[in-house]
C-alpha positions as CSV (number, residue, x, y, z in Angstrom):
1,X,290.1,-50.2,213.7
2,X,289.6,-50.6,210.0
3,X,289.9,-54.0,208.1
4,X,291.7,-53.5,204.7
5,X,291.3,-56.4,201.9
6,X,287.5,-56.8,202.5
7,X,285.2,-57.4,199.3
8,X,282.7,-54.9,197.6
9,X,279.5,-55.1,198.6
10,X,276.5,-55.0,196.0
11,X,275.8,-51.3,196.5
12,X,279.2,-50.8,194.7
13,X,278.7,-53.1,191.8
14,X,276.2,-50.9,190.0
15,X,275.9,-51.9,185.9
16,X,278.5,-50.7,184.0
17,X,281.2,-50.9,186.5
18,X,284.7,-52.0,185.3
19,X,287.8,-52.9,187.0
20,X,290.4,-55.0,186.4
21,X,293.2,-57.3,188.5
22,X,296.1,-57.6,189.4
23,X,298.4,-60.2,187.0
24,X,299.5,-63.6,188.0
25,X,302.1,-65.6,185.8
26,X,301.2,-69.1,185.3
27,X,304.1,-71.6,186.1
28,X,305.1,-75.0,185.5
29,X,304.6,-75.7,188.8
30,X,301.1,-74.6,188.4
31,X,300.5,-76.7,185.5
32,X,301.7,-79.7,187.4
33,X,300.2,-79.5,190.7
34,X,297.0,-78.5,188.9
35,X,297.1,-81.8,186.7
36,X,298.1,-83.7,189.3
37,X,295.6,-82.4,191.8
38,X,292.5,-82.8,189.2
39,X,293.8,-86.0,187.6
40,X,293.6,-84.3,184.1
41,X,296.5,-86.3,183.0
42,X,295.5,-85.7,179.4
43,X,298.8,-86.0,176.9
44,X,298.3,-82.2,175.9
45,X,299.6,-81.4,179.5
46,X,301.8,-84.4,180.3
47,X,303.6,-85.6,177.0
48,X,305.8,-83.0,175.4
49,X,306.8,-85.6,172.8
50,X,303.5,-85.6,171.5
51,X,302.5,-82.0,171.6
52,X,305.9,-81.8,169.3
53,X,305.0,-84.5,166.9
54,X,300.9,-84.5,166.5
55,X,299.8,-81.5,167.9
56,X,299.3,-77.7,166.3
57,X,299.9,-76.4,169.7
58,X,303.4,-75.5,170.5
59,X,304.8,-75.1,174.0
60,X,303.8,-76.0,177.6
61,X,300.2,-75.5,177.6
62,X,298.4,-75.4,180.7
63,X,294.4,-76.3,181.0
64,X,291.9,-73.8,180.4
65,X,290.5,-74.8,183.9
66,X,293.5,-73.7,185.6
67,X,293.2,-70.2,184.0
68,X,290.2,-70.3,184.9
69,X,290.5,-71.1,188.8
70,X,293.8,-68.5,188.7
71,X,291.4,-65.6,187.2
72,X,288.5,-66.4,190.5
73,X,291.6,-66.6,192.9
74,X,292.8,-63.3,191.8
75,X,289.1,-61.8,191.9
76,X,288.4,-63.8,195.2
77,X,291.5,-62.2,196.8
78,X,290.2,-58.7,195.5
79,X,286.9,-58.4,195.7
80,X,284.7,-61.1,197.6
81,X,286.2,-61.1,201.2
82,X,283.3,-61.2,203.6
83,X,281.0,-60.0,200.8
84,X,280.8,-63.0,198.0
85,X,278.1,-65.4,199.3
86,X,277.5,-68.0,196.6
87,X,278.6,-68.9,193.1
88,X,275.0,-69.8,191.3
89,X,275.8,-70.0,187.6
90,X,278.2,-69.1,184.5
91,X,279.1,-69.4,180.8
92,X,282.6,-70.0,179.7
93,X,284.3,-69.8,176.2
94,X,287.7,-70.5,175.9
95,X,289.4,-68.3,173.1
96,X,292.7,-69.3,173.0
97,X,295.5,-71.4,174.9
98,X,297.3,-70.3,177.6
99,X,300.9,-71.6,178.3
100,X,303.5,-71.5,181.2
101,X,305.2,-68.3,181.4
102,X,301.8,-66.2,180.7
103,X,300.9,-63.5,183.2
104,X,297.0,-63.6,183.3
105,X,294.6,-60.6,184.6
106,X,291.0,-60.5,184.4
107,X,289.1,-57.1,183.0
108,X,285.1,-57.4,184.4
109,X,282.4,-55.4,184.0
110,X,279.0,-55.6,185.6
111,X,276.3,-56.3,183.4
112,X,273.4,-57.2,185.9
113,X,272.7,-56.4,189.2
114,X,269.5,-56.8,191.2
115,X,268.3,-57.2,194.6
116,X,267.0,-60.4,196.1
117,X,263.4,-60.7,197.7
118,X,265.4,-60.5,200.9
119,X,266.6,-57.2,200.2
120,X,270.3,-57.9,202.3
121,X,272.1,-59.4,199.3
122,X,272.1,-58.8,195.7
123,X,272.4,-60.9,192.5
124,X,275.5,-59.6,190.1
125,X,276.8,-61.0,186.9
126,X,280.2,-59.5,185.4
127,X,281.7,-60.2,182.0
128,X,284.7,-61.5,182.9
129,X,287.8,-61.3,180.4
130,X,291.0,-63.1,181.3
131,X,293.5,-61.4,179.2
132,X,297.2,-62.4,178.6
133,X,300.4,-60.2,178.8
134,X,299.9,-59.8,175.0
135,X,296.1,-58.3,175.6
136,X,294.8,-61.1,174.1
137,X,291.6,-62.7,175.7
138,X,292.3,-66.0,176.6
139,X,289.2,-67.0,178.2
140,X,285.4,-65.0,178.8
141,X,282.9,-66.2,181.2
142,X,280.1,-64.5,182.8
143,X,279.5,-65.9,186.4
144,X,276.2,-64.8,188.3
145,X,276.9,-64.1,192.3
146,X,275.2,-63.6,195.2
147,X,276.8,-60.3,197.2
148,X,276.0,-59.2,200.5
149,X,274.5,-55.7,200.8
150,X,276.3,-53.3,203.2
151,X,273.6,-53.2,205.5
152,X,273.5,-56.9,205.9
153,X,277.0,-56.4,207.7
């Protein structure tokens, strides 16, 4: 019987391939749970009075790390089930704030792909842009991942 929901294999990720994830709205509960779980109790995330009086940011802002992890969750569930082997490296740039109520999706482009010496897995680097509901790129990052080859199944 066919299993649905499996990830993409190395052979399905040639340089230049582009795809987009579904969207996910950042909620107040997401922000509260994330800052409490991580201990990121920075006043920008916990003190609305401070934001009103002393910050250029207006609104319920989310940590950039939360937006990044939401993006990774969208990618894991749609592209890496049973095929993703390791997250090896990345560069990350925060371009704009994310707020409660923002709906994010990830736009990916494969920018590097090569087989490892073992031959049963490949290294794939993508350019991932986290985009909000206004079409604004809020975070861009370039992860390098080890991905299983189809013949390795």
